[in-house]
N, CA, C and O atoms as a GROMACS GRO file, in nm:
protein
  440
    1MET      N    1   5.920  13.436  10.521
    1MET     CA    2   6.019  13.511  10.445
    1MET      C    3   6.186  13.432  10.462
    1MET      O    4   6.244  13.425  10.570
    2ILE      N    5   6.227  13.391  10.365
    2ILE     CA    6   6.366  13.337  10.380
    2ILE      C    7   6.481  13.439  10.363
    2ILE      O    8   6.482  13.529  10.278
    3THR      N    9   6.565  13.416  10.443
    3THR     CA   10   6.668  13.515  10.444
    3THR      C   11   6.802  13.450  10.386
    3THR      O   12   6.844  13.353  10.449
    4ILE      N   13   6.860  13.483  10.296
    4ILE     CA   14   6.988  13.419  10.249
    4ILE      C   15   7.109  13.481  10.321
    4ILE      O   16   7.131  13.601  10.305
    5PRO      N   17   7.174  13.420  10.386
    5PRO     CA   18   7.292  13.494  10.455
    5PRO      C   19   7.396  13.552  10.349
    5PRO      O   20   7.431  13.500  10.242
    6TYR      N   21   7.433  13.658  10.399
    6TYR     CA   22   7.540  13.731  10.305
    6TYR      C   23   7.680  13.701  10.337
    6TYR      O   24   7.724  13.718  10.450
    7THR      N   25   7.751  13.655  10.239
    7THR     CA   26   7.889  13.592  10.251
    7THR      C   27   7.994  13.694  10.185
    7THR      O   28   7.987  13.726  10.066
    8THR      N   29   8.090  13.739  10.270
    8THR     CA   30   8.185  13.848  10.222
    8THR      C   31   8.297  13.777  10.148
    8THR      O   32   8.326  13.659  10.165
    9GLN      N   33   8.350  13.852  10.071
    9GLN     CA   34   8.463  13.791   9.981
    9GLN      C   35   8.583  13.717  10.080
    9GLN      O   36   8.646  13.615  10.050
   10ASP      N   37   8.595  13.782  10.187
   10ASP     CA   38   8.686  13.748  10.271
   10ASP      C   39   8.642  13.613  10.338
   10ASP      O   40   8.725  13.527  10.365
   11GLU      N   41   8.522  13.600  10.362
   11GLU     CA   42   8.475  13.467  10.395
   11GLU      C   43   8.481  13.352  10.286
   11GLU      O   44   8.506  13.234  10.309
   12ILE      N   45   8.454  13.406  10.164
   12ILE     CA   46   8.481  13.296  10.066
   12ILE      C   47   8.637  13.258  10.048
   12ILE      O   48   8.682  13.144  10.036
   13ASP      N   49   8.699  13.366  10.048
   13ASP     CA   50   8.845  13.326  10.032
   13ASP      C   51   8.889  13.223  10.156
   13ASP      O   52   8.959  13.125  10.131
   14GLU      N   53   8.851  13.246  10.264
   14GLU     CA   54   8.892  13.179  10.379
   14GLU      C   55   8.839  13.036  10.356
   14GLU      O   56   8.913  12.939  10.373
   15ARG      N   57   8.719  13.024  10.319
   15ARG     CA   58   8.659  12.873  10.281
   15ARG      C   59   8.744  12.798  10.196
   15ARG      O   60   8.786  12.683  10.215
   16PHE      N   61   8.774  12.903  10.065
   16PHE     CA   62   8.843  12.832   9.955
   16PHE      C   63   8.994  12.788   9.998
   16PHE      O   64   9.040  12.679   9.964
   17ASP      N   65   9.064  12.879  10.074
   17ASP     CA   66   9.186  12.825  10.145
   17ASP      C   67   9.186  12.704  10.232
   17ASP      O   68   9.280  12.625  10.244
   18LEU      N   69   9.077  12.698  10.290
   18LEU     CA   70   9.056  12.575  10.404
   18LEU      C   71   9.002  12.442  10.310
   18LEU      O   72   9.023  12.326  10.343
   19ALA      N   73   8.947  12.471  10.217
   19ALA     CA   74   8.922  12.359  10.118
   19ALA      C   75   9.046  12.313  10.047
   19ALA      O   76   9.070  12.192  10.047
   20VAL      N   77   9.129  12.396   9.987
   20VAL     CA   78   9.262  12.371   9.948
   20VAL      C   79   9.358  12.313  10.035
   20VAL      O   80   9.447  12.239   9.992
   21GLN      N   81   9.344  12.349  10.174
   21GLN     CA   82   9.442  12.298  10.267
   21GLN      C   83   9.398  12.126  10.295
   21GLN      O   84   9.472  12.027  10.302
   22LEU      N   85   9.271  12.136  10.306
   22LEU     CA   86   9.227  11.995  10.331
   22LEU      C   87   9.243  11.918  10.224
   22LEU      O   88   9.290  11.807  10.252
   23GLN      N   89   9.221  11.938  10.108
   23GLN     CA   90   9.251  11.874   9.994
   23GLN      C   91   9.397  11.819   9.975
   23GLN      O   92   9.425  11.702   9.950
   24LYS      N   93   9.488  11.925   9.991
   24LYS     CA   94   9.640  11.892   9.994
   24LYS      C   95   9.685  11.801  10.109
   24LYS      O   96   9.777  11.721  10.093
   25GLU      N   97   9.615  11.814  10.233
   25GLU     CA   98   9.654  11.707  10.329
   25GLU      C   99   9.608  11.580  10.289
   25GLU      O  100   9.678  11.482  10.316
   26TYR      N  101   9.491  11.565  10.224
   26TYR     CA  102   9.450  11.431  10.186
   26TYR      C  103   9.541  11.388  10.063
   26TYR      O  104   9.571  11.269  10.053
   27LEU      N  105   9.581  11.470   9.978
   27LEU     CA  106   9.652  11.418   9.867
   27LEU      C  107   9.808  11.366   9.924
   27LEU      O  108   9.862  11.270   9.869
   28LEU      N  109   9.859  11.420  10.014
   28LEU     CA  110   9.975  11.395  10.063
   28LEU      C  111   9.975  11.281  10.184
   28LEU      O  112  10.080  11.232  10.226
   29SER      N  113   9.839  11.245  10.238
   29SER     CA  114   9.847  11.137  10.330
   29SER      C  115   9.874  11.006  10.279
   29SER      O  116   9.888  10.996  10.157
   30GLU      N  117   9.885  10.899  10.355
   30GLU     CA  118   9.931  10.769  10.310
   30GLU      C  119   9.821  10.712  10.205
   30GLU      O  120   9.860  10.638  10.115
   31ARG      N  121   9.686  10.745  10.215
   31ARG     CA  122   9.583  10.712  10.136
   31ARG      C  123   9.580  10.787  10.009
   31ARG      O  124   9.521  10.737   9.913
   32GLY      N  125   9.643  10.914   9.995
   32GLY     CA  126   9.632  11.002   9.905
   32GLY      C  127   9.734  10.967   9.765
   32GLY      O  128   9.837  10.900   9.770
   33GLU      N  129   9.688  11.019   9.664
   33GLU     CA  130   9.765  10.958   9.539
   33GLU      C  131   9.918  11.040   9.512
   33GLU      O  132   9.995  11.014   9.419
   34MET      N  133   9.937  11.132   9.603
   34MET     CA  134  10.050  11.206   9.614
   34MET      C  135  10.153  11.176   9.741
   34MET      O  136  10.253  11.244   9.766
   35TYR      N  137  10.114  11.074   9.807
   35TYR     CA  138  10.205  11.032   9.915
   35TYR      C  139  10.355  11.019   9.877
   35TYR      O  140  10.391  10.938   9.792
   36PRO      N  141  10.439  11.096   9.938
   36PRO     CA  142  10.567  11.113   9.874
   36PRO      C  143  10.648  10.982   9.875
   36PRO      O  144  10.749  10.974   9.805
   37PHE      N  145  10.606  10.872   9.956
   37PHE     CA  146  10.680  10.766   9.993
   37PHE      C  147  10.620  10.632   9.930
   37PHE      O  148  10.652  10.518   9.964
   38LYS      N  149  10.535  10.662   9.841
   38LYS     CA  150  10.504  10.547   9.753
   38LYS      C  151  10.598  10.536   9.644
   38LYS      O  152  10.636  10.631   9.574
   39PRO      N  153  10.634  10.414   9.633
   39PRO     CA  154  10.759  10.383   9.552
   39PRO      C  155  10.770  10.464   9.404
   39PRO      O  156  10.874  10.527   9.380
   40GLU      N  157  10.673  10.461   9.319
   40GLU     CA  158  10.653  10.539   9.215
   40GLU      C  159  10.657  10.703   9.237
   40GLU      O  160  10.688  10.781   9.147
   41ASN      N  161  10.624  10.738   9.361
   41ASN     CA  162  10.616  10.887   9.367
   41ASN      C  163  10.757  10.921   9.422
   41ASN      O  164  10.806  11.032   9.404
   42LEU      N  165  10.820  10.822   9.488
   42LEU     CA  166  10.962  10.860   9.530
   42LEU      C  167  11.057  10.856   9.414
   42LEU      O  168  11.160  10.922   9.408
   43GLN      N  169  11.006  10.760   9.311
   43GLN     CA  170  11.106  10.756   9.188
   43GLN      C  171  11.084  10.894   9.092
   43GLN      O  172  11.172  10.948   9.026
   44GLU      N  173  10.950  10.935   9.103
   44GLU     CA  174  10.935  11.053   9.017
   44GLU      C  175  11.002  11.176   9.078
   44GLU      O  176  11.060  11.258   9.006
   45ALA      N  177  10.994  11.191   9.220
   45ALA     CA  178  11.062  11.294   9.289
   45ALA      C  179  11.230  11.293   9.231
   45ALA      O  180  11.290  11.394   9.194
   46ILE      N  181  11.278  11.175   9.233
   46ILE     CA  182  11.413  11.161   9.212
   46ILE      C  183  11.460  11.202   9.053
   46ILE      O  184  11.569  11.248   9.019
   47ALA      N  185  11.346  11.169   8.970
   47ALA     CA  186  11.373  11.164   8.839
   47ALA      C  187  11.350  11.331   8.803
   47ALA      O  188  11.413  11.376   8.707
   48GLU      N  189  11.269  11.412   8.870
   48GLU     CA  190  11.247  11.550   8.865
   48GLU      C  191  11.345  11.646   8.932
   48GLU      O  192  11.341  11.768   8.914
   49MET      N  193  11.433  11.584   9.009
   49MET     CA  194  11.550  11.674   9.066
   49MET      C  195  11.624  11.738   8.983
   49MET      O  196  11.644  11.687   8.873
   50GLN      N  197  11.680  11.860   9.014
   50GLN     CA  198  11.768  11.926   8.934
   50GLN      C  199  11.880  11.862   8.917
   50GLN      O  200  11.909  11.780   9.003
   51ILE      N  201  11.955  11.878   8.823
   51ILE     CA  202  12.085  11.794   8.787
   51ILE      C  203  12.175  11.822   8.890
   51ILE      O  204  12.240  11.729   8.937
   52ASP      N  205  12.193  11.967   8.943
   52ASP     CA  206  12.291  11.982   9.038
   52ASP      C  207  12.264  11.905   9.167
   52ASP      O  208  12.353  11.847   9.230
   53MET      N  209  12.142  11.907   9.200
   53MET     CA  210  12.106  11.813   9.359
   53MET      C  211  12.130  11.679   9.323
   53MET      O  212  12.187  11.609   9.407
   54LEU      N  213  12.095  11.623   9.200
   54LEU     CA  214  12.131  11.464   9.174
   54LEU      C  215  12.274  11.452   9.191
   54LEU      O  216  12.322  11.359   9.256
   55ALA      N  217  12.351  11.548   9.130
   55ALA     CA  218  12.498  11.524   9.157
   55ALA      C  219  12.550  11.529   9.294
   55ALA      O  220  12.658  11.479   9.326
   56LEU      N  221  12.474  11.589   9.372
   56LEU     CA  222  12.515  11.617   9.526
   56LEU      C  223  12.470  11.472   9.602
   56LEU      O  224  12.533  11.429   9.699
   57LEU      N  225  12.373  11.413   9.555
   57LEU     CA  226  12.326  11.290   9.628
   57LEU      C  227  12.444  11.180   9.658
   57LEU      O  228  12.464  11.131   9.769
   58PRO      N  229  12.516  11.150   9.546
   58PRO     CA  230  12.611  11.059   9.585
   58PRO      C  231  12.723  11.109   9.671
   58PRO      O  232  12.782  11.032   9.747
   59ALA      N  233  12.752  11.228   9.662
   59ALA     CA  234  12.857  11.302   9.742
   59ALA      C  235  12.806  11.282   9.890
   59ALA      O  236  12.873  11.234   9.981
   60TYR      N  237  12.664  11.331   9.900
   60TYR     CA  238  12.644  11.309  10.042
   60TYR      C  239  12.638  11.173  10.098
   60TYR      O  240  12.673  11.150  10.214
   61ALA      N  241  12.593  11.082  10.018
   61ALA     CA  242  12.624  10.937  10.063
   61ALA      C  243  12.763  10.892  10.094
   61ALA      O  244  12.798  10.820  10.187
   62HIS      N  245  12.832  10.945  10.005
   62HIS     CA  246  12.987  10.905  10.047
   62HIS      C  247  13.042  10.964  10.166
   62HIS      O  248  13.122  10.902  10.237
   63VAL      N  249  13.002  11.085  10.192
   63VAL     CA  250  13.048  11.143  10.305
   63VAL      C  251  13.000  11.066  10.435
   63VAL      O  252  13.072  11.036  10.529
   64ALA      N  253  12.848  11.037  10.420
   64ALA     CA  254  12.771  10.967  10.522
   64ALA      C  255  12.843  10.826  10.542
   64ALA      O  256  12.861  10.785  10.656
   65ASN      N  257  12.881  10.756  10.437
   65ASN     CA  258  12.948  10.628  10.463
   65ASN      C  259  13.099  10.643  10.518
   65ASN      O  260  13.145  10.574  10.609
   66LYS      N  261  13.162  10.732  10.455
   66LYS     CA  262  13.294  10.754  10.512
   66LYS      C  263  13.294  10.781  10.635
   66LYS      O  264  13.361  10.705  10.705
   67PHE      N  265  13.238  10.871  10.688
   67PHE     CA  266  13.239  10.908  10.845
   67PHE      C  267  13.172  10.813  10.941
   67PHE      O  268  13.205  10.807  11.060
   68LYS      N  269  13.072  10.736  10.886
   68LYS     CA  270  13.012  10.633  10.960
   68LYS      C  271  12.962  10.666  11.091
   68LYS      O  272  12.960  10.594  11.190
   69THR      N  273  12.911  10.822  11.072
   69THR     CA  274  12.840  10.855  11.211
   69THR      C  275  12.710  10.861  11.170
   69THR      O  276  12.666  10.858  11.055
   70ASP      N  277  12.644  10.872  11.292
   70ASP     CA  278  12.468  10.874  11.270
   70ASP      C  279  12.451  11.001  11.226
   70ASP      O  280  12.369  11.021  11.136
   71SER      N  281  12.531  11.116  11.288
   71SER     CA  282  12.473  11.256  11.239
   71SER      C  283  12.515  11.264  11.085
   71SER      O  284  12.450  11.347  11.022
   72ALA      N  285  12.605  11.200  11.018
   72ALA     CA  286  12.628  11.226  10.876
   72ALA      C  287  12.503  11.154  10.804
   72ALA      O  288  12.444  11.206  10.708
   73LYS      N  289  12.467  11.027  10.860
   73LYS     CA  290  12.368  10.955  10.793
   73LYS      C  291  12.220  11.034  10.805
   73LYS      O  292  12.134  11.031  10.716
   74ILE      N  293  12.209  11.099  10.923
   74ILE     CA  294  12.091  11.175  10.951
   74ILE      C  295  12.071  11.302  10.853
   74ILE      O  296  11.964  11.342  10.806
   75ASN      N  297  12.198  11.356  10.833
   75ASN     CA  298  12.187  11.474  10.751
   75ASN      C  299  12.173  11.437  10.603
   75ASN      O  300  12.121  11.515  10.524
   76PHE      N  301  12.214  11.332  10.569
   76PHE     CA  302  12.185  11.286  10.436
   76PHE      C  303  12.025  11.241  10.406
   76PHE      O  304  11.965  11.265  10.300
   77ALA      N  305  11.977  11.180  10.507
   77ALA     CA  306  11.849  11.126  10.510
   77ALA      C  307  11.753  11.251  10.516
   77ALA      O  308  11.648  11.257  10.452
   78GLU      N  309  11.800  11.346  10.596
   78GLU     CA  310  11.704  11.470  10.599
   78GLU      C  311  11.710  11.549  10.488
   78GLU      O  312  11.611  11.614  10.454
   79MET      N  313  11.834  11.555  10.414
   79MET     CA  314  11.835  11.641  10.294
   79MET      C  315  11.765  11.581  10.195
   79MET      O  316  11.701  11.652  10.117
   80PHE      N  317  11.767  11.448  10.183
   80PHE     CA  318  11.686  11.376  10.078
   80PHE      C  319  11.529  11.393  10.092
   80PHE      O  320  11.452  11.437  10.006
   81LEU      N  321  11.501  11.352  10.207
   81LEU     CA  322  11.359  11.381  10.260
   81LEU      C  323  11.303  11.512  10.232
   81LEU      O  324  11.187  11.524  10.192
   82LYS      N  325  11.376  11.605  10.251
   82LYS     CA  326  11.336  11.774  10.230
   82LYS      C  327  11.312  11.770  10.069
   82LYS      O  328  11.204  11.814  10.028
   83VAL      N  329  11.412  11.718   9.970
   83VAL     CA  330  11.394  11.742   9.845
   83VAL      C  331  11.254  11.671   9.788
   83VAL      O  332  11.174  11.731   9.717
   84VAL      N  333  11.240  11.531   9.832
   84VAL     CA  334  11.133  11.471   9.791
   84VAL      C  335  10.996  11.511   9.849
   84VAL      O  336  10.895  11.490   9.782
   85ASN      N  337  10.987  11.576   9.991
   85ASN     CA  338  10.871  11.649  10.038
   85ASN      C  339  10.849  11.768   9.964
   85ASN      O  340  10.736  11.800   9.928
   86ASP      N  341  10.956  11.839   9.937
   86ASP     CA  342  10.922  11.974   9.873
   86ASP      C  343  10.875  11.952   9.737
   86ASP      O  344  10.801  12.034   9.681
   87TYR      N  345  10.920  11.832   9.676
   87TYR     CA  346  10.864  11.826   9.540
   87TYR      C  347  10.724  11.797   9.523
   87TYR      O  348  10.652  11.852   9.439
   88TRP      N  349  10.681  11.690   9.622
   88TRP     CA  350  10.537  11.662   9.634
   88TRP      C  351  10.458  11.769   9.692
   88TRP      O  352  10.341  11.779   9.653
   89ASP      N  353  10.503  11.857   9.785
   89ASP     CA  354  10.428  11.957   9.851
   89ASP      C  355  10.378  12.044   9.739
   89ASP      O  356  10.259  12.069   9.720
   90LYS      N  357  10.474  12.086   9.670
   90LYS     CA  358  10.439  12.189   9.550
   90LYS      C  359  10.313  12.121   9.448
   90LYS      O  360  10.205  12.172   9.418
   91ALA      N  361  10.366  11.993   9.408
   91ALA     CA  362  10.272  11.936   9.318
   91ALA      C  363  10.142  11.899   9.382
   91ALA      O  364  10.050  11.888   9.301
   92ALA      N  365  10.108  11.875   9.511
   92ALA     CA  366  10.004  11.854   9.578
   92ALA      C  367   9.936  12.004   9.578
   92ALA      O  368   9.821  12.020   9.538
   93ASP      N  369  10.012  12.107   9.622
   93ASP     CA  370   9.948  12.239   9.608
   93ASP      C  371   9.880  12.280   9.478
   93ASP      O  372   9.770  12.336   9.467
   94ARG      N  373   9.961  12.244   9.383
   94ARG     CA  374   9.891  12.277   9.241
   94ARG      C  375   9.752  12.196   9.222
   94ARG      O  376   9.643  12.247   9.195
   95LYS      N  377   9.773  12.083   9.237
   95LYS     CA  378   9.641  11.994   9.221
   95LYS      C  379   9.534  12.019   9.313
   95LYS      O  380   9.415  12.013   9.283
   96ALA      N  381   9.585  12.048   9.434
   96ALA     CA  382   9.456  12.105   9.522
   96ALA      C  383   9.378  12.192   9.481
   96ALA      O  384   9.256  12.178   9.475
   97ILE      N  385   9.449  12.308   9.442
   97ILE     CA  386   9.391  12.436   9.392
   97ILE      C  387   9.300  12.386   9.280
   97ILE      O  388   9.180  12.412   9.283
   98LYS      N  389   9.358  12.310   9.178
   98LYS     CA  390   9.267  12.300   9.061
   98LYS      C  391   9.152  12.211   9.115
   98LYS      O  392   9.040  12.244   9.077
   99ASP      N  393   9.161  12.119   9.185
   99ASP     CA  394   9.050  12.031   9.240
   99ASP      C  395   8.939  12.099   9.309
   99ASP      O  396   8.820  12.073   9.292
  100VAL      N  397   8.991  12.195   9.394
  100VAL     CA  398   8.913  12.285   9.468
  100VAL      C  399   8.817  12.386   9.379
  100VAL      O  400   8.696  12.403   9.394
  101GLN      N  401   8.910  12.452   9.278
  101GLN     CA  402   8.844  12.545   9.172
  101GLN      C  403   8.744  12.476   9.101
  101GLN      O  404   8.640  12.535   9.069
  102LYS      N  405   8.766  12.342   9.069
  102LYS     CA  406   8.651  12.270   8.992
  102LYS      C  407   8.516  12.251   9.047
  102LYS      O  408   8.413  12.256   8.980
  103ASN      N  409   8.523  12.228   9.193
  103ASN     CA  410   8.418  12.198   9.253
  103ASN      C  411   8.368  12.268   9.384
  103ASN      O  412   8.298  12.217   9.471
  104PHE      N  413   8.421  12.404   9.381
  104PHE     CA  414   8.414  12.502   9.498
  104PHE      C  415   8.306  12.551   9.485
  104PHE      O  416   8.278  12.600   9.376
  105ASP      N  417   8.209  12.554   9.596
  105ASP     CA  418   8.088  12.630   9.621
  105ASP      C  419   8.089  12.684   9.760
  105ASP      O  420   8.075  12.601   9.849
  106PRO      N  421   8.102  12.802   9.791
  106PRO     CA  422   8.145  12.878   9.910
  106PRO      C  423   7.999  12.863  10.004
  106PRO      O  424   8.002  12.873  10.127
  107LEU      N  425   7.896  12.844   9.942
  107LEU     CA  426   7.779  12.835  10.028
  107LEU      C  427   7.746  12.704  10.087
  107LEU      O  428   7.664  12.687  10.177
  108ASN      N  429   7.821  12.607  10.027
  108ASN     CA  430   7.779  12.465  10.054
  108ASN      C  431   7.909  12.406  10.093
  108ASN      O  432   7.964  12.327  10.017
  109MET      N  433   7.977  12.447  10.232
  109MET     CA  434   8.071  12.376  10.274
  109MET      C  435   8.029  12.273  10.375
  109MET      O  436   7.962  12.291  10.477
  110ARG      N  437   8.079  12.166  10.330
  110ARG     CA  438   8.056  12.028  10.448
  110ARG      C  439   8.174  11.982  10.511
  110ARG      O  440   8.169  11.889  10.592
   0.00000   0.00000   0.00000
């Protein structure tokens, strides 16, 4: 007699979440299509910035140049990187969920 293991909804949800997390990590990796620092992805993130954020970029760059301190330049770079990473993190999250939903089989996790 073959026994089919019972899988609870919580286990299925955990497997789904893990599959989404792994897919998202791949999408954001250097080999993934959503790696934030590919030139075309960087351009897309900048193009999709809110207008008020775009207006702040030159101001931040000006302050960083004016004070010519490493901390001002680092603050500018961190702010810019956060905006780009946030954009691609959200995009990768949406795509990973769609990808996993399309192919998800909770009983066949490899």
